[in-house]
C-alpha positions as CSV (number, residue, x, y, z in Angstrom):
1,M,102.7,95.1,76.9
2,L,104.9,92.9,79.7
3,R,103.3,89.8,79.3
4,S,104.1,90.4,75.3
5,A,107.4,91.4,75.5
6,G,108.6,89.8,78.2
7,P,109.4,90.5,82.3
8,I,112.4,93.6,81.4
9,I,110.9,96.4,79.0
10,R,112.4,99.6,77.9
11,I,109.5,102.2,78.6
12,S,111.0,104.8,78.1
13,P,114.2,106.5,76.5
14,Y,115.5,106.4,79.7
15,E,113.5,103.7,82.3
16,L,113.3,100.3,83.1
17,H,110.7,98.2,84.2
18,I,110.7,94.3,85.2
19,N,107.5,92.4,86.3
20,D,109.2,89.1,88.2
21,P,108.4,88.7,91.8
22,E,111.9,86.9,92.3
23,Y,113.5,90.5,91.9
24,Y,111.4,92.2,93.8
25,D,114.4,91.8,96.9
26,E,117.3,92.6,94.1
27,L,115.7,95.7,93.1
28,Y,114.2,97.4,96.6
29,V,117.2,96.7,99.2
30,G,118.3,98.5,102.1
31,P,121.2,100.7,102.9
32,S,123.7,97.8,104.0
33,T,123.4,96.7,100.6
34,R,124.3,99.7,98.2
35,R,123.2,103.3,97.7
36,T,120.0,103.3,96.2
37,M,118.6,107.0,94.4
38,K,114.9,108.0,93.6
39,Y,114.7,109.2,89.6
40,E,114.3,112.8,90.0
41,W,111.6,112.8,87.2
42,A,109.2,110.5,88.8
43,V,108.9,112.8,91.9
44,R,109.0,116.5,90.5
45,G,104.8,115.8,90.0
46,F,104.7,116.5,93.5
47,G,106.5,119.9,93.6
48,P,109.6,120.2,95.6
49,T,111.9,117.5,96.8
50,D,112.0,118.7,100.3
51,Y,110.6,115.9,102.3
52,A,111.4,112.6,102.7
53,F,109.3,110.6,100.9
54,S,110.5,112.7,97.4
55,T,114.2,113.1,98.2
56,V,116.3,112.0,95.6
57,S,119.9,112.0,97.2
58,H,120.3,108.6,99.6
59,E,122.4,110.9,101.9
60,L,120.1,113.5,102.0
61,H,117.3,110.6,102.5
62,R,118.8,109.3,105.5
63,I,118.9,112.1,106.9
64,R,115.9,113.3,107.1
65,R,113.8,109.3,107.0
66,G,116.5,109.1,110.1
67,A,114.8,112.3,112.1
68,L,111.0,110.3,111.5
69,A,112.0,106.9,111.8
70,P,111.8,106.8,115.8
71,F,108.6,108.7,115.9
72,F,106.9,105.7,113.6
73,S,108.7,102.3,115.6
74,K,106.5,99.6,117.1
75,S,107.5,100.5,120.5
76,L,106.3,104.5,120.3
77,V,103.0,103.9,117.9
78,Q,102.1,101.4,121.1
79,Q,102.7,104.2,123.6
80,L,100.3,106.2,121.5
81,E,97.6,104.0,120.5
82,P,95.5,105.3,122.8
83,S,95.1,108.1,120.5
84,V,94.2,105.5,117.2
85,Q,91.5,104.1,119.4
86,T,89.9,107.3,120.3
87,M,89.6,108.0,116.9
88,V,88.0,105.0,115.8
89,N,85.5,104.9,118.9
90,K,84.4,108.2,117.1
91,L,83.8,106.7,114.1
92,M,81.9,103.6,116.1
93,S,79.8,106.2,117.4
94,R,78.9,108.1,114.8
95,L,77.9,104.7,113.0
96,E,76.3,103.8,115.9
97,S,74.0,107.5,115.5
98,L,72.9,105.7,112.3
99,K,71.7,102.5,114.1
100,G,68.3,101.1,112.1
101,S,68.2,104.3,109.7
102,G,68.6,103.2,106.4
103,A,71.1,105.9,105.9
104,V,73.6,105.1,103.0
105,I,76.9,105.7,103.2
106,N,80.3,105.8,101.1
107,L,82.8,103.7,102.5
108,I,85.5,105.8,100.9
109,N,84.3,109.2,102.1
110,V,84.0,107.2,105.7
111,F,87.6,106.0,106.3
112,P,89.5,108.7,105.0
113,C,88.4,111.0,107.6
114,L,89.3,108.2,110.3
115,T,93.1,108.2,109.0
116,S,93.5,111.5,108.8
117,D,91.9,112.1,111.5
118,I,94.0,109.8,113.0
119,I,97.7,110.8,111.7
120,C,96.4,114.1,112.6
121,Q,96.0,113.4,115.9
122,Y,98.8,111.6,116.2
123,A,101.9,113.8,114.7
124,F,99.7,117.0,115.8
125,A,98.4,116.3,118.3
126,V,95.1,117.1,117.8
127,P,92.8,115.6,114.6
128,Y,91.3,118.2,112.4
129,G,88.3,117.2,113.1
130,Y,86.8,115.3,109.6
131,L,85.2,112.4,111.8
132,D,82.9,115.3,112.6
133,E,82.0,116.4,109.8
134,P,78.2,115.4,108.8
135,E,78.2,113.9,105.5
136,F,82.2,112.7,106.1
137,A,84.1,115.1,104.1
138,P,83.4,114.0,100.5
139,K,85.0,117.2,99.4
140,W,88.4,115.5,101.6
141,H,88.6,112.8,99.1
142,K,88.3,114.2,96.2
143,A,91.0,117.0,96.5
144,V,93.8,114.2,97.5
145,M,92.9,112.5,94.8
146,E,92.7,115.2,92.1
147,A,96.5,116.6,93.3
148,S,97.2,112.2,92.7
149,E,95.8,112.5,89.4
150,A,97.9,116.3,88.2
151,N,101.2,115.0,89.6
152,H,101.3,113.2,86.3
153,F,100.6,116.4,84.2
154,F,102.9,117.8,86.7
155,K,105.7,115.6,85.7
156,Q,105.7,116.5,82.2
157,F,105.7,120.0,82.9
158,P,106.6,120.7,86.3
159,W,106.9,124.8,85.6
160,I,102.7,125.1,85.5
161,E,103.4,123.0,88.8
162,T,105.3,126.1,90.2
163,I,103.0,128.8,88.6
164,M,100.0,126.8,90.3
165,R,101.6,127.3,94.0
166,N,102.6,131.0,93.3
167,L,99.2,132.1,91.9
168,P,96.7,133.7,94.3
169,R,95.1,131.1,96.5
170,R,91.4,132.6,95.8
171,L,92.1,131.7,92.0
172,V,93.8,128.7,92.2
173,E,90.4,127.4,93.9
174,T,88.6,128.9,92.3
175,M,89.8,126.8,89.5
176,A,89.9,123.6,91.3
177,P,87.5,124.3,94.1
178,N,88.2,120.5,95.8
179,L,91.7,121.6,96.4
180,S,90.4,124.2,99.2
181,S,90.5,121.1,101.9
182,L,94.4,120.6,100.8
183,F,94.8,124.6,101.6
184,L,92.6,124.2,105.2
185,I,94.4,121.6,106.6
186,N,98.3,123.4,105.1
187,D,97.2,126.0,107.4
188,M,97.2,123.4,110.0
189,V,100.6,122.1,109.6
190,H,101.4,125.5,109.6
191,E,100.1,127.4,112.4
192,K,101.4,123.8,114.1
193,V,105.1,124.6,113.0
194,V,105.5,128.2,113.8
195,Q,103.9,127.6,117.0
196,V,105.8,125.1,118.4
197,Q,108.7,127.0,117.2
198,A,107.6,129.3,119.6
199,D,107.2,127.5,122.6
200,L,110.8,126.2,121.8
201,A,112.4,129.6,121.7
202,E,110.4,130.6,124.7
203,G,111.7,127.2,126.6
204,K,107.9,126.0,127.2
205,Q,107.6,122.6,128.7
206,I,105.6,121.0,126.4
207,Q,103.2,118.4,127.9
208,S,103.5,114.2,126.5
209,Q,99.7,114.7,125.5
210,N,100.3,118.3,123.2
211,R,104.1,116.8,121.9
212,T,104.0,116.6,117.4
213,I,106.2,115.3,115.9
214,F,107.9,118.4,115.1
215,H,108.8,118.8,118.5
216,D,111.1,115.8,117.2
217,L,112.1,117.7,114.5
218,L,113.0,120.7,115.4
219,A,114.7,119.6,118.1
220,N,116.8,116.9,116.3
221,N,120.5,118.2,116.8
222,T,121.8,115.9,113.8
223,L,119.6,117.6,111.5
224,P,120.9,121.0,109.7
225,P,119.3,124.1,109.9
226,E,118.3,124.4,106.4
227,E,116.2,121.0,106.5
228,K,114.7,122.7,109.8
229,K,112.6,126.0,107.4
230,V,109.2,126.2,108.6
231,S,108.8,125.6,104.1
232,R,110.5,122.3,105.4
233,L,109.0,120.8,108.0
234,E,105.2,122.2,105.8
235,V,105.8,120.1,103.0
236,E,106.7,117.3,105.6
237,G,103.8,117.2,107.5
238,M,101.6,117.6,104.2
239,A,102.9,114.2,103.0
240,L,102.1,112.5,106.4
241,V,98.9,113.3,106.3
242,A,98.5,112.7,102.2
243,A,100.4,109.3,102.6
244,G,99.0,108.5,105.9
245,A,95.6,108.7,104.8
246,M,94.7,107.7,101.5
247,T,96.2,104.6,101.5
248,V,95.5,103.0,104.5
249,A,91.4,104.7,103.9
250,H,91.7,102.6,100.5
251,T,92.6,99.5,101.9
252,L,90.4,99.5,104.8
253,S,87.6,100.2,102.2
254,V,88.5,97.1,99.8
255,I,88.8,95.0,102.5
256,S,85.2,96.2,104.0
257,Y,83.8,95.1,100.7
258,H,84.9,91.6,100.6
259,I,84.1,91.1,104.0
260,L,80.8,92.2,103.5
261,N,80.4,90.2,100.3
262,N,81.9,86.9,101.2
263,T,79.5,85.2,103.7
264,K,82.1,82.6,104.6
265,V,84.8,85.6,104.9
266,A,82.4,87.5,107.1
267,T,80.9,84.3,108.8
268,T,84.7,83.3,109.7
269,L,86.2,86.7,110.4
270,R,82.5,87.6,113.1
271,R,83.4,84.0,114.6
272,E,86.8,84.8,115.5
273,L,86.2,88.4,116.7
274,M,83.2,86.9,118.9
275,T,85.5,84.3,121.0
276,A,88.5,86.0,121.4
277,L,87.4,89.8,121.7
278,P,85.7,88.8,125.3
279,K,89.2,87.7,126.8
280,M,91.1,90.7,125.4
281,S,91.6,94.1,127.0
282,S,88.7,96.1,126.1
283,P,88.9,97.7,124.1
284,P,91.0,95.1,122.6
285,A,95.2,96.3,122.4
286,W,96.9,96.3,118.2
287,N,99.5,93.3,119.7
288,Q,96.2,90.7,121.1
289,L,94.9,91.3,117.8
290,E,97.8,90.6,115.8
291,Q,97.9,87.1,117.5
292,L,94.2,86.4,115.3
293,P,95.3,84.2,112.3
294,Y,92.5,84.9,110.2
295,L,92.2,88.7,111.2
296,T,96.1,88.9,110.4
297,A,95.4,86.7,107.2
298,V,92.2,89.6,106.1
299,I,94.1,92.1,106.4
300,Q,97.0,90.9,104.3
301,E,94.6,89.9,101.6
302,G,93.5,93.2,101.6
303,L,96.5,94.4,100.9
304,R,97.5,92.1,98.2
305,W,93.9,93.3,96.5
306,A,94.3,97.4,98.0
307,H,98.1,97.6,96.8
308,G,99.2,100.4,98.9
309,V,100.4,103.4,95.9
310,S,99.2,101.6,92.1
311,H,102.4,103.4,91.0
312,R,105.8,101.7,89.9
313,L,108.6,102.8,92.3
314,Q,111.7,103.6,90.1
315,R,114.8,102.9,91.7
316,I,118.7,104.1,91.0
317,S,121.6,102.2,91.5
318,P,124.3,105.3,91.0
319,D,127.3,103.4,92.3
320,V,126.6,99.6,90.6
321,D,125.8,98.2,88.0
322,L,122.4,96.1,88.6
323,Q,121.6,92.3,86.4
324,Y,118.8,91.1,85.6
325,K,119.2,87.3,84.1
326,D,121.2,87.7,81.8
327,Y,120.8,91.7,81.3
328,T,123.3,94.3,82.9
329,I,121.4,97.2,83.9
330,P,124.0,100.3,83.6
331,R,125.0,102.2,86.9
332,G,122.3,105.4,87.3
333,T,119.2,103.7,84.9
334,P,115.9,103.8,86.6
335,V,114.5,101.2,87.3
336,G,110.8,100.5,88.6
337,M,108.3,97.6,89.7
338,T,104.7,98.1,90.5
339,S,102.9,96.1,93.4
340,V,99.7,95.8,91.0
341,L,101.4,93.6,89.0
342,Q,103.1,91.7,91.3
343,H,100.1,90.8,93.2
344,A,98.2,89.6,90.4
345,H,101.2,87.8,89.5
346,P,100.7,84.3,89.2
347,D,103.9,82.9,89.9
348,A,103.4,84.1,93.0
349,Y,100.0,83.9,93.8
350,A,97.9,81.0,92.5
351,H,94.0,82.2,91.7
352,G,94.9,85.6,92.5
353,E,91.4,87.2,91.1
354,L,89.6,85.6,94.5
355,F,90.0,87.3,97.8
356,D,91.1,84.1,99.4
357,P,92.5,84.9,103.4
358,Q,93.4,80.8,102.8
359,R,96.3,81.8,101.4
360,W,97.8,83.4,104.0
361,L,96.9,80.7,106.5
362,G,99.1,76.9,106.1
363,D,101.7,76.0,103.9
364,E,100.7,79.0,101.1
365,A,101.5,81.3,104.1
366,Q,105.0,81.6,103.7
367,K,105.2,82.1,99.9
368,S,102.4,84.6,100.3
369,R,104.1,86.8,102.5
370,K,107.3,86.6,100.7
371,Y,105.8,88.3,98.2
372,L,103.6,91.1,99.5
373,V,104.7,94.5,98.9
374,A,101.9,97.2,99.5
375,F,104.9,98.3,101.6
376,S,107.5,98.2,99.8
377,R,110.7,97.2,101.0
378,G,114.5,98.3,101.5
379,S,115.7,101.3,102.6
380,R,112.4,103.5,100.7
381,Q,110.0,101.2,102.5
382,C,106.5,103.1,103.9
383,L,107.9,104.8,107.1
384,G,104.3,104.5,108.5
385,I,103.9,100.7,108.2
386,N,103.7,100.2,111.7
387,L,100.7,102.6,112.6
388,A,99.0,101.7,109.3
389,Y,99.0,97.9,110.9
390,C,97.8,99.4,114.2
391,E,94.6,101.3,112.2
392,L,93.7,98.1,110.4
393,Y,93.5,96.0,113.2
394,L,92.2,98.1,116.0
395,T,89.5,99.7,112.8
396,L,88.6,96.4,111.7
397,A,88.2,94.7,115.1
398,A,85.6,97.3,115.9
399,M,83.6,97.6,112.5
400,F,83.5,93.5,112.5
401,G,83.3,92.1,116.2
402,P,80.1,91.6,118.2
403,S,80.0,95.7,119.2
404,G,80.3,96.3,115.5
405,P,77.4,98.5,113.4
406,D,75.3,96.2,111.2
407,M,75.2,97.4,107.7
408,E,75.3,95.9,104.4
409,L,76.2,96.8,101.0
410,Y,74.7,99.1,99.1
411,E,74.7,99.0,95.2
412,T,78.2,98.5,94.6
413,R,80.3,95.8,92.7
414,E,83.5,94.1,92.7
415,T,84.5,96.5,90.3
416,D,84.1,99.6,92.7
417,A,86.9,98.0,95.2
418,E,89.0,97.3,92.3
419,V,92.4,99.4,91.0
420,Y,91.2,101.6,88.3
421,H,92.9,104.1,87.4
422,D,97.1,105.1,88.6
423,Y,97.1,108.5,89.9
424,F,100.1,107.2,92.3
425,N,97.1,106.3,94.8
426,A,94.9,103.8,93.5
427,C,91.5,105.1,92.5
428,Q,88.2,102.9,91.6
429,R,86.5,103.6,87.7
430,H,85.3,106.9,87.5
431,D,81.9,106.4,87.5
432,S,82.0,104.4,90.0
433,K,79.8,105.8,93.3
434,G,82.2,104.2,95.3
435,V,81.6,101.4,98.2
436,R,78.3,102.5,99.3
437,V,76.5,100.3,102.4
438,K,73.8,101.1,104.2
439,M,73.2,101.1,108.0
440,L,70.6,98.7,108.9
């Protein structure tokens, strides 16, 4: 549609969509440029807008994000990096136990176990335990994807989401068995919030290894009392798990597929890691791995292929009109752009259908970085960008370094690593069996 009608189209009576890489930084701006709001209709598919990601108001979003941002700063991620490494080491031990077994495992189940345990350990000071699941908890990935798919339906019929939310839990689990995984992790988040409230009320001294994100939020004097309610902190915690787990897990699956499918990429990456890792600390630190040009190029190209989220991200300028070429867009109009289209646009990436880390090296690198929007941009940019990069570097260095597991693709095609369905979270074809590997 965009190809035939042009780069700007009206996709509903109320909303515009633009497919022009040069306009991205004009739409997704920081607070110093102008106020930005989200489109209420677009975010209501995930239920009440009580958490930072779904907050419509510019001012309320600044309050909520401001309270969370220090917890995801690069300096704090580096401080808590050992907890990430612990989870990566645990995954490597699981894979090492399968050495020589010929076992076939599905990376679209494996990596959500890793990333979910990382974000739970990081934010709540305890992993949920998905990495301990014998079959890598396939219901967990299915539950999140089913909830993502349902958001399109609930946007159209929000009253049904309200009814579902208030139905007896056993009835919902009967109707959608996979959602039991979401209920269980919500129970953990709820218990953490209640426990932290009690600890603070009793004046307990909290050891640093037991400190959670809720300690910081509840002790934050800039947050008004209504922002510290158990119900609100619960949904904030659940949003952190869902957002912090699936996008990074999907990116790891996509990158792993392309490394294993491309001998040249695999050889070049392993050669770099084999040369560099012995000279680093053991295990290598994130800031050391960031200096490796080819590993960095593989990660950047993987982010381009994985896209972050696949859905269009609408923004509203409430105070000033926007200008796109000859078109004046009235203030208050929802305007969206989509990372999937941006990352495949021929003006941004030549031969975008190829997985080519070389585009991030040499003369093309600056242009390639300009158009990469896997974490979006502006005042609503992904809060967890630093933690995501830390996970990507540590995991891929362990997986494909000298001590990494021996494995090969098993009955997996490129279409199994492509985005086919837009459930907000990127999703493969329904008939895909995932990115499967055989342990050697």
